[in-house]
C-alpha positions in Angstrom: 21.0 72.2 -24.3 24.3 72.0 -26.2 26.0 74.2 -23.7 25.0 71.7 -21.1 26.2 68.9 -23.3 29.5 70.6 -23.8 30.0 71.1 -20.1 29.1 67.4 -19.6 31.6 66.4 -22.3 34.3 68.5 -20.7 33.5 67.2 -17.2 33.6 63.6 -18.5 36.9 64.3 -20.3 38.4 65.6 -17.1 37.0 62.7 -15.0 38.2 60.1 -17.4 41.6 61.6 -17.4 42.2 59.9 -14.0 41.3 56.5 -15.6 42.5 56.9 -19.2 45.3 58.8 -20.9 44.3 62.4 -21.6 44.6 62.1 -25.4 42.4 58.9 -25.5 39.9 60.5 -23.1 39.7 63.6 -25.3 39.2 61.5 -28.4 36.4 59.6 -26.9 34.7 62.8 -25.8 35.3 64.4 -29.2 33.8 61.4 -30.9 30.7 61.3 -28.8 30.1 65.0 -28.6 31.3 66.0 -32.1 29.3 68.2 -34.6 27.6 67.5 -37.8 28.5 71.0 -39.1 31.1 73.6 -38.2 29.9 77.0 -39.4 32.9 79.2 -40.4 32.2 82.9 -41.1 33.6 86.3 -40.5 32.0 88.5 -37.8 32.6 91.5 -40.2 30.2 90.0 -42.7 27.5 89.8 -40.0 26.5 87.1 -37.5 22.8 87.0 -38.2 22.9 84.7 -41.2 25.2 82.1 -39.6 23.0 82.1 -36.5 19.8 81.5 -38.5 21.5 78.9 -40.5 22.5 77.1 -37.3 18.9 77.3 -36.0 17.4 75.8 -39.2 20.0 73.0 -39.3 19.4 72.2 -35.6 15.7 72.0 -36.2 16.4 69.5 -39.0 18.2 67.3 -36.5 21.8 68.3 -37.0 24.3 69.3 -34.3 26.0 72.5 -35.3 29.0 74.4 -33.9 28.7 78.2 -33.9 31.5 80.1 -32.1 29.1 82.7 -30.7 27.3 80.1 -28.9 29.7 77.2 -28.2 33.0 78.9 -27.3 33.5 78.9 -23.6 35.0 81.9 -21.7 38.7 81.6 -21.1 39.3 79.0 -23.7 42.5 79.1 -25.9 40.7 80.0 -29.1 43.4 78.6 -31.4 43.5 75.2 -29.7 39.8 75.0 -29.1 39.0 76.1 -32.7 41.4 73.5 -34.1 39.8 70.8 -31.9 36.2 71.7 -32.8 37.0 71.8 -36.5 38.5 68.4 -36.3 35.6 66.9 -34.4 33.1 68.3 -37.0 31.9 66.1 -39.8 31.4 68.9 -42.2 32.5 72.5 -42.4 30.1 75.1 -43.8 31.9 78.2 -45.0 29.7 81.3 -45.3 31.6 82.7 -48.2 31.3 86.5 -48.1 33.8 89.3 -48.9 35.2 89.7 -45.3 35.4 85.9 -44.8 38.1 85.6 -47.5 40.2 88.1 -45.6 39.6 86.6 -42.1 42.5 85.0 -40.3 40.2 82.7 -38.4 38.2 81.6 -41.4 41.5 80.9 -43.2 42.8 79.0 -40.2 39.5 77.0 -39.7 39.4 76.0 -43.4 43.1 74.8 -43.5 42.6 72.7 -40.3 39.5 71.1 -41.8 41.3 70.4 -45.2 44.0 68.7 -43.2 41.5 66.1 -42.1 41.1 65.1 -45.8 37.5 66.0 -45.9 35.7 68.4 -48.3 34.2 71.6 -46.9 31.0 73.1 -48.3 30.8 76.7 -49.3 27.6 78.8 -49.2 28.4 81.3 -51.9 26.6 84.5 -50.9 25.8 86.7 -53.9 28.5 85.1 -56.1 31.4 86.0 -53.9 33.5 83.1 -55.2 33.3 84.3 -58.9 34.7 87.7 -57.9 37.8 86.2 -56.3 41.2 86.2 -58.0 41.7 82.9 -59.8 44.9 82.3 -57.9 43.5 83.0 -54.4 43.4 80.2 -51.8 39.6 80.3 -51.5 39.1 80.3 -55.2 41.2 77.2 -55.8 39.9 75.4 -52.8 36.3 75.5 -53.9 36.9 75.3 -57.6 36.1 71.6 -57.6 34.2 71.4 -54.3 30.5 72.0 -53.5 29.4 75.5 -53.6 25.8 76.2 -52.7 24.7 79.6 -54.2 22.7 81.9 -52.0 21.3 85.3 -53.0 20.7 87.8 -50.2 18.9 91.1 -50.7 19.7 94.1 -48.5 18.0 93.6 -45.2 17.6 89.8 -45.6 19.7 87.5 -43.5 17.6 84.4 -43.6 19.0 81.2 -45.3 16.7 80.0 -48.1 15.0 76.7 -47.9 16.8 75.5 -51.0 20.2 76.2 -49.4 19.3 74.3 -46.2 17.9 71.4 -48.3 21.1 71.3 -50.4 23.3 71.3 -47.4 21.3 68.4 -45.9 21.7 66.5 -49.2 25.4 67.1 -49.2 25.8 65.9 -45.6 28.0 62.8 -45.4 28.1 60.3 -42.6 25.9 59.5 -39.7 24.5 62.3 -37.6 26.1 62.8 -34.3 22.8 62.4 -32.5 22.4 59.0 -34.0 26.0 58.1 -33.1 25.4 59.2 -29.5 22.2 57.3 -29.3 23.8 54.2 -30.7 26.7 54.7 -28.3 24.5 55.2 -25.3 22.4 52.2 -26.4 25.6 50.1 -26.7 26.9 51.3 -23.4 23.6 50.8 -21.7 23.3 47.3 -23.2 26.9 46.5 -22.2 26.3 47.8 -18.7 23.1 45.8 -18.5 24.9 42.7 -19.6 27.6 43.4 -17.1 25.0 44.1 -14.4 23.2 40.9 -15.3 26.5 39.0 -15.2 27.4 40.7 -11.9 24.0 39.9 -10.5 24.3 36.3 -11.7 27.7 36.0 -10.1 26.4 37.5 -6.9 23.4 35.1 -7.0 25.6 32.1 -7.5 28.0 33.3 -4.9 25.2 34.0 -2.4 23.5 30.7 -3.1 26.8 28.9 -2.7 27.4 30.9 0.5 24.0 30.0 1.9 24.3 26.3 0.9 27.9 26.2 2.3 26.7 27.7 5.6 23.8 25.2 5.7 26.1 22.3 4.9 28.5 23.4 7.6 25.7 23.6 10.2 24.6 20.1 9.1 28.1 18.8 9.4 28.6 20.3 12.9 25.2 18.9 14.0 26.2 15.5 12.6 29.5 15.7 14.5 27.7 16.3 17.8 25.3 13.5 17.1 28.4 11.3 16.3 30.0 12.3 19.6 26.8 11.4 21.4 26.7 8.0 19.7 30.3 7.3 20.8 29.4 8.2 24.4 26.3 6.0 24.3 28.5 3.2 23.0 30.5 3.6 26.2 27.2 3.6 28.1 26.3 0.3 26.4 29.6 -1.3 27.4 29.2 -0.2 31.0 25.6 -1.4 31.0 26.8 -4.9 29.8 29.5 -4.8 32.5 26.9 -3.8 35.2 24.7 -6.7 34.0 27.6 -9.1 34.4 28.5 -7.8 37.9 24.8 -8.0 39.0 24.7 -11.6 37.7 27.8 -12.5 39.6 26.6 -10.8 42.7 23.3 -12.7 42.5 25.1 -16.0 42.2 27.3 -15.0 45.2 24.4 -13.9 47.3 22.4 -17.1 46.6 25.4 -19.4 47.4 24.1 -21.5 50.3 27.5 -22.6 51.5 28.1 -22.6 55.3 31.2 -20.8 56.8 32.9 -24.2 57.1 32.3 -25.0 53.4 33.6 -21.6 52.5 36.8 -22.3 54.5 37.3 -25.7 52.8 36.8 -23.9 49.4 39.5 -21.4 50.4 41.9 -24.2 51.4 41.2 -26.0 48.1 42.2 -22.9 46.2 45.8 -23.3 47.5 45.9 -21.2 50.7 48.2 -22.7 53.2 46.7 -21.4 56.4 43.3 -22.7 57.4 41.0 -19.7 57.8 38.5 -19.7 60.5 34.8 -20.0 59.6 34.4 -16.4 60.7 37.2 -15.3 58.4 35.8 -17.2 55.5 32.3 -15.7 56.1 33.9 -12.2 56.4 35.7 -12.8 53.1 32.5 -13.6 51.3 30.8 -10.5 52.8 33.7 -8.4 51.8 33.5 -9.7 48.2 29.7 -8.9 48.1 30.5 -5.4 49.3 33.2 -5.0 46.6 30.7 -6.1 44.0 28.2 -3.6 45.2 30.8 -0.8 45.2 31.9 -1.7 41.7 28.2 -1.7 40.5 27.7 1.7 42.1 30.8 3.0 40.3 29.5 1.7 37.0 26.1 3.3 37.6 27.8 6.6 38.4 29.8 6.3 35.2 26.7 5.5 33.2 24.9 8.5 34.7 27.8 10.8 33.6 27.7 9.3 30.1 24.0 10.0 30.0 24.5 13.7 30.9 27.4 14.0 28.4 25.5 12.4 25.6 22.4 14.4 26.3 24.5 17.6 26.2 26.0 16.6 22.8 22.6 15.8 21.4 21.3 19.2 22.6 24.1 21.0 20.8 23.4 18.9 17.7 19.6 19.7 17.8 20.4 23.4 18.2 22.7 23.3 15.2 20.2 21.3 13.2 17.5 23.9 13.9 19.9 26.6 12.6 20.6 24.4 9.6 16.9 24.1 8.9 16.7 27.8 8.8 19.8 28.1 6.7 18.4 25.6 4.2 15.1 27.4 4.1 17.0 30.6 3.3 19.1 28.8 0.6 16.0 27.3 -1.0 14.1 30.6 -1.0 16.9 32.0 -3.2 17.9 29.0 -5.3 16.0 27.8 -8.3 18.4 24.9 -8.8 16.5 21.7 -8.2 19.7 19.7 -8.0 20.6 21.2 -4.7 19.4 18.7 -2.2 19.9 18.1 1.4 20.8 15.0 3.3 20.1 16.2 6.8 21.8 14.4 9.7 19.4 12.2 11.5 18.9 13.2 15.1 18.6 10.1 17.3 15.0 9.0 17.5 13.2 6.4 19.6 10.5 3.9 18.5 10.6 1.1 21.0 8.1 -1.5 22.1 8.3 -2.4 25.8 6.5 -5.6 26.8 5.9 -5.9 30.5 5.8 -9.2 32.3 2.3 -9.4 33.7 1.7 -13.1 33.8 -1.2 -14.0 31.5 -2.4 -10.9 29.8 -0.6 -8.0 28.1 0.8 -4.6 28.8 2.8 -2.6 26.3 4.5 0.8 26.5 5.4 2.6 23.3 8.4 4.9 23.5 8.8 7.3 20.6 10.1 10.7 19.6 13.3 12.4 20.5 15.7 10.4 22.7 15.9 13.2 25.2 12.2 14.1 25.2 10.4 10.8 24.4 6.6 10.4 24.5 4.8 7.4 25.8 1.6 5.4 25.0 0.4 2.7 27.3 -1.5 -0.2 25.6 -3.2 -2.4 28.1 -2.2 -2.8 31.8 -2.3 -6.5 32.5 -4.2 -7.7 35.5 -5.0 -5.6 38.5 -2.9 -7.7 40.9 0.2 -7.4 38.6 0.0 -3.6 38.4 2.0 -3.1 41.6 5.0 -5.2 40.3 4.8 -4.4 36.5 3.1 -1.3 35.0 3.1 0.8 38.2 6.8 0.5 39.0 7.8 1.1 35.4 5.7 4.3 35.1 7.3 5.4 38.4 10.8 4.8 36.9 9.9 6.8 33.8 8.5 9.6 35.9 11.7 9.7 38.1 13.9 9.8 35.0 11.9 12.2 32.7 9.3 14.1 34.7 11.7 15.4 37.5 9.1 15.7 40.2 6.2 16.6 37.8 3.5 14.3 36.4 4.5 11.9 33.7 2.5 12.6 30.6 1.0 9.7 28.7 0.0 10.7 25.2 -2.6 8.0 25.1 -3.8 5.0 27.2 -5.4 2.3 25.0 -7.5 -0.5 26.4 -7.3 -2.8 23.3 -9.7 -5.3 24.8 -12.2 -5.3 27.7 -10.9 -8.6 29.2 -9.7 -8.4 32.8 -6.1 -9.3 31.8 -5.9 -6.0 29.8 -8.3 -3.7 31.7 -7.4 -4.6 35.3 -4.0 -2.8 35.4 -5.5 0.3 33.7 -8.3 0.4 36.2 -5.8 0.3 39.0 -3.8 3.1 37.4 -7.0 5.2 37.2 -7.8 4.5 40.8 -4.3 5.6 41.9 -4.8 8.9 40.0 -8.3 9.2 41.6 -6.8 8.7 45.1 -4.3 11.5 44.5 -7.2 13.7 43.3 -9.3 12.9 46.3 -6.4 13.6 48.7 -5.8 17.0 46.9 -2.3 15.9 45.9 -1.0 16.4 42.3 -1.1 13.1 40.5 2.1 11.5 39.3 0.6 10.4 36.0 -1.3 12.7 33.5 -3.3 11.0 30.8 -4.0 13.1 27.8 -6.4 10.7 26.1 -7.8 7.3 26.7 -9.3 4.8 24.2 -11.8 2.4 25.7 -14.7 0.8 23.8 -17.5 1.5 26.3 -21.0 3.0 26.2 -21.5 4.5 29.6 -21.9 3.0 33.0 -24.0 -0.2 33.2 -24.0 -2.6 36.1 -22.1 -1.2 39.1 -20.8 -4.6 39.9 -19.2 -5.0 36.5 -15.5 -4.2 36.1 -16.0 -2.8 32.7 -18.5 -0.2 33.8 -16.5 0.6 36.9 -13.6 1.6 34.7 -15.9 3.8 32.7 -17.2 5.5 35.9 -13.7 6.2 37.1 -12.7 7.7 33.7 -15.7 10.0 33.9 -14.9 11.0 37.5 -11.4 12.0 36.4 -12.7 14.0 33.5 -10.4 12.2 31.0 -10.8 12.8 27.3 -12.4 9.6 26.1 -11.9 8.2 22.6 -10.8 11.5 21.1 -11.0 12.6 18.3 -13.9 10.2 17.6 -17.5 11.2 18.5 -18.3 8.1 20.5 -16.0 5.1 19.9 -12.8 4.3 18.1 -13.6 2.7 14.8 -13.0 2.9 11.1 -15.5 3.2 8.3 -16.3 0.0 6.5 -15.2 1.6 3.2 -12.0 3.3 4.3 -9.5 4.1 7.0 -8.6 6.6 9.7 -5.0 7.7 10.0 -4.3 9.8 13.1 -1.3 12.0 14.1 -0.5 10.8 17.6 2.2 13.3 18.4 5.8 14.0 17.4 5.5 12.3 14.1 3.8 9.0 15.2 1.0 8.0 12.9 -1.6 5.5 13.8 -3.8 3.8 11.2 -7.0 2.3 12.7 -7.5 -1.1 11.2 -10.2 -2.4 13.5 -12.9 -2.4 14.7 -15.6 -1.3 12.3 -19.0 0.2 13.2 -20.5 -3.3 12.9 -18.1 -4.7 15.4 -18.7 -1.9 17.9 -22.5 -2.2 17.4 -22.3 -5.9 18.3 -20.4 -5.0 21.5 -23.0 -2.4 22.3 -25.7 -5.0 22.3 -23.5 -7.2 24.5 -23.2 -4.3 27.0 -27.0 -3.8 26.9 -27.5 -7.3 28.1 -25.0 -7.1 30.9 -26.3 -3.7 32.1 -30.0 -4.6 32.1 -30.0 -5.6 35.8 -28.7 -2.4 37.3 -27.8 0.7 35.3 -26.6 4.1 36.4 -28.0 5.8 33.3 -28.9 4.8 29.8 -26.0 3.5 27.7 -24.7 5.7 24.9 -25.3 4.1 21.5 -22.3 4.2 19.0 -22.7 6.7 16.1 -20.8 6.2 12.9 -19.8 9.6 11.8 -16.3 11.1 11.4 -16.9 14.9 11.6 -13.8 16.4 13.1 -11.8 13.2 12.8 -8.7 14.0 10.6 -7.1 11.5 8.2 -10.4 9.8 7.2 -10.2 8.3 3.7 -13.1 6.5 2.0 -13.4 4.5 -1.1 -16.8 5.0 -2.7 -18.6 1.9 -3.7 -16.2 -0.5 -2.0 -16.5 -2.2 1.4 -13.6 -4.2 2.7 -15.2 -7.3 4.2 -13.7 -9.8 6.6 -12.9 -13.3 5.4 -13.9 -15.4 8.4 -13.1 -18.8 7.1 -9.9 -19.1 9.2 -11.3 -17.2 12.3 -12.6 -19.6 14.9 -12.7 -16.8 17.6 -16.2 -15.5 17.6 -15.9 -13.5 20.9 -17.7 -10.2 20.5 -15.3 -8.4 22.7 -12.3 -9.8 20.9 -13.7 -8.8 17.5 -14.2 -5.2 18.8 -10.7 -4.9 20.1 -8.4 -2.1 18.8 -6.0 -3.0 16.1 -3.6 -0.1 15.2 -0.7 0.1 12.7 1.8 2.5 14.2 4.3 4.3 11.9 7.2 6.4 13.0 10.3 7.5 11.1 9.9 4.8 8.5 9.4 2.0 11.0 6.1 0.1 11.6 4.6 -1.8 14.5 1.4 -3.7 14.1 -0.5 -4.2 17.4 -2.9 -7.1 16.6 -5.1 -6.8 19.8 -7.4 -9.8 20.1 -8.7 -9.5 16.6 -8.7 -12.1 13.9 -6.2 -12.0 11.1 -9.0 -11.6 8.6 -10.1 -8.4 10.4 -6.5 -7.1 10.3 -6.1 -7.8 6.6 -9.5 -6.2 5.8 -8.4 -3.1 7.7 -5.1 -3.0 5.7 -7.0 -3.3 2.4 -9.4 -0.6 3.5 -6.3 1.6 4.1 -4.8 0.7 0.7 -1.6 -0.5 2.4 -0.9 -4.0 1.0 0.8 -4.6 -2.3 -1.2 -5.8 -5.3 -0.8 -9.4 -4.2 -2.1 -8.6 -0.7 1.3 -8.8 1.0 2.7 -6.4 3.5 5.8 -6.1 5.6 6.1 -4.5 9.1 9.0 -4.3 11.4 7.3 -5.8 14.4 3.9 -7.5 15.1 2.3 -8.3 18.3 0.7 -11.7 17.5 -3.1 -11.4 18.0 -4.8 -12.8 21.0 -1.6 -13.8 22.9 -0.7 -16.3 20.2 -4.1 -18.1 19.9 -4.5 -20.3 16.8 -8.2 -19.4 16.7 -7.3 -16.0 15.3 -4.7 -16.5 12.6 -3.8 -18.8 9.7 -0.9 -19.9 7.6 -2.1 -17.6 4.8 -2.2 -14.6 7.2 1.5 -15.1 8.1 2.4 -15.6 4.4 0.8 -12.3 3.5 1.5 -10.1 6.5 5.2 -10.5 7.4 7.2 -9.1 10.2 10.9 -8.9 11.2 9.9 -9.6 14.8 6.9 -11.5 16.2 6.0 -10.7 19.8 4.5 -13.4 21.9 3.0 -12.7 25.4 1.6 -16.1 26.4 2.6 -17.6 29.8 0.9 -21.0 29.6 -2.2 -20.1 31.6 -4.4 -21.4 28.7 -2.1 -24.3 27.7 -3.6 -27.8 27.8 -1.9 -30.4 29.9 0.2 -31.7 27.0 0.1 -29.0 24.4 1.4 -25.5 24.2 -1.3 -23.0 23.3 1.1 -21.2 20.9 2.2 -24.4 19.3 -0.2 -24.3 16.4 0.5 -20.6 15.8 4.2 -21.2 15.8 3.7 -24.1 13.4 1.7 -21.9 11.1 4.4 -19.2 11.2 7.3 -21.6 10.7 5.5 -23.2 7.8 4.6 -19.8 6.2 8.1 -18.4 6.4 10.4 -21.4 6.3 13.9 -20.4 5.2 13.3 -16.6 5.8 15.0 -14.5 8.4 12.9 -13.2 11.3 12.9 -13.1 15.1 10.6 -14.7 17.7 10.4 -12.5 20.8 9.0 -14.2 24.0 8.2 -12.2 27.1 8.0 -15.4 29.1 10.6 -18.1 29.0 8.7 -20.0 31.7 5.2 -19.7 33.1 2.4 -21.9 34.2 1.7 -25.5 33.2 5.3 -26.3 32.1 5.1 -23.6 29.5 8.8 -23.2 29.2 9.4 -26.9 28.8 6.7 -27.3 26.2 8.1 -24.4 24.3 11.7 -25.8 24.4 10.4 -29.2 23.3 8.4 -27.7 20.4 11.2 -25.5 19.0 13.6 -28.5 19.2 11.6 -30.1 16.5 12.1 -27.0 14.2 15.8 -26.2 14.2 16.5 -22.5 13.8 19.3 -23.1 11.2 16.8 -25.0 9.0 13.8 -22.7 9.4 15.6 -19.4 9.5 14.2 -17.9 12.7 16.0 -16.5 15.7 14.5 -16.7 19.2 14.9 -14.2 22.0 13.6 -14.4 25.5 13.2 -11.8 28.2 16.1 -11.8 30.6 15.1 -13.3 34.0 16.7 -10.3 35.7 14.5 -7.8 33.9 10.8 -7.1 34.4 10.2 -6.1 30.8 11.5 -6.8 27.3 12.2 -3.9 24.9 12.3 -4.2 21.1 14.1 -1.2 19.7 13.1 -0.3 16.1 15.3 2.8 16.1 17.7 4.0 18.8 18.0 2.1 22.0 16.0 2.8 25.2 18.6 3.5 27.8 16.5 4.4 30.8 
């Protein structure tokens, strides 16, 4: 083993020479691989005793140098002997007659004495006493330790007493312990260095990953910013187009005759009197110029649309890579302080109110601005479908579907009245016509919500709609078993696609059951098949929460609307990207508040804030109260009335507006009207009423649909630009 150790020491010494000075490298090697004992003896006295002495000391845990074992072939004996003597802690001299005459023993002893350490003599058979008193060996060991040893002829084994005495005389720490301590120290040091290196690598790798993720976020944000700048140009051109179209409309509606146009030209300072034909041609030329300018603006907007979409696509691609980079960074990092502020990709959450006369039709736009999703809530009357909902869906299909069917995530018939259901029925019939003709439909409905119980009277519009739905094989009221409803003691929160969440606030099972009895009465004359009774169970419906022992009851004191169909209408709170829209349907405010309480949404004082609210029942005062508007507040209130139900001298919405203005006097909010005018002097009555309540005093802002547009869009996030 020691031969191997010596070779290792020599190898290490040679290897270290390239890194350290040779002398320093040798000293380190000598220190680590030194000996506890160097046995000095004369070969002429015999090698058996030294060999056995070495073996016994080795068994006792000492490292021992013996020339017959440890000298390497080819070594310079003088230099190697001097080195090994110096690197030995103790020198054991086997003192026998030939040893005192040996050159090598004399040399070894003098080298050891030069280290200022005391050798130990094993005095064999009183050899020291027989030496001349002036001899070197006699004087050297006169005052140093001599361990007597008596050997009989034929005996060359060291006695146990001698070995024990040598062990007691040993001074210092054994080399094996030194090496073990050194190795432990080196290993500990290397472990610490390794840990520090790993920690530095870990910190550097975390920083690298975080830096990479931040860089990707920054690049994504830059592309989104570029897209925003382009869309700002789009908005400016859109405003310019609107101005040009207004001027063109005024010019086209000018009833002036050619003679009047000629007089107008003369009045402008032109000296020569133009002929009527020239004046008419000048007007026609101006109209053509307006049209050409509008076409140029449209082409520019189309180019901006493509450019912005391309920038957003790059931003989303980088954002997806950033998501992966942050996931890799978080998988390695244990630092909770590392947080991400991801750039927000442009998102849509817009409410489009279509002008359908009396009645309602709403399209929800939500999701990514370049791949939005759509939900249709009500369709207005059947006769308005061709000029309102139908054309708008065709526009959306032309812009987004590119020759394929336009997907509607959901179609919701919030109430069974004709002014909500008629347009939806016409949409379904159009789809059915395509199916009958074997032509792919232009609209694909993924789900439809309609409170019905199966076909009843064939002559009834409500049952006709149900029949068409079944003929088309549309998913009806999914994911509910029979009808859309919430439990009396809880709420249903549904994921409606791409992050949109819908909380069902109304109706309850009791409301739907009352409607079922109403259907039974209407279907008693002629039925296609037995009606399907509503069932209150929510197996397979996600997001159902219940509060044991508590039922959220309606407070009907301020609800004068006792219509069964109205009380069973759908009321849904839509949430998307931190924004909220409350569609009140035709329900009462008490029902809405009960649904909110069942969902645990209001504050402790019963108040709640939403971004936009469709005022229930087209602004009927039979469904709301001052307290309702005090508790449930919105930034924007959407009104859809057109005067159909106004009395001769009173606006139907007058009492509702009075409640709202009283409840929120001095606060900031917006009144959004889909109809500036309408039937029965609706516009004049509205202007007269608001004149009594100055906006500067009451805090509201009023907005009307532009007369040049067929719809009104309330953008809660990014703007709808299609």
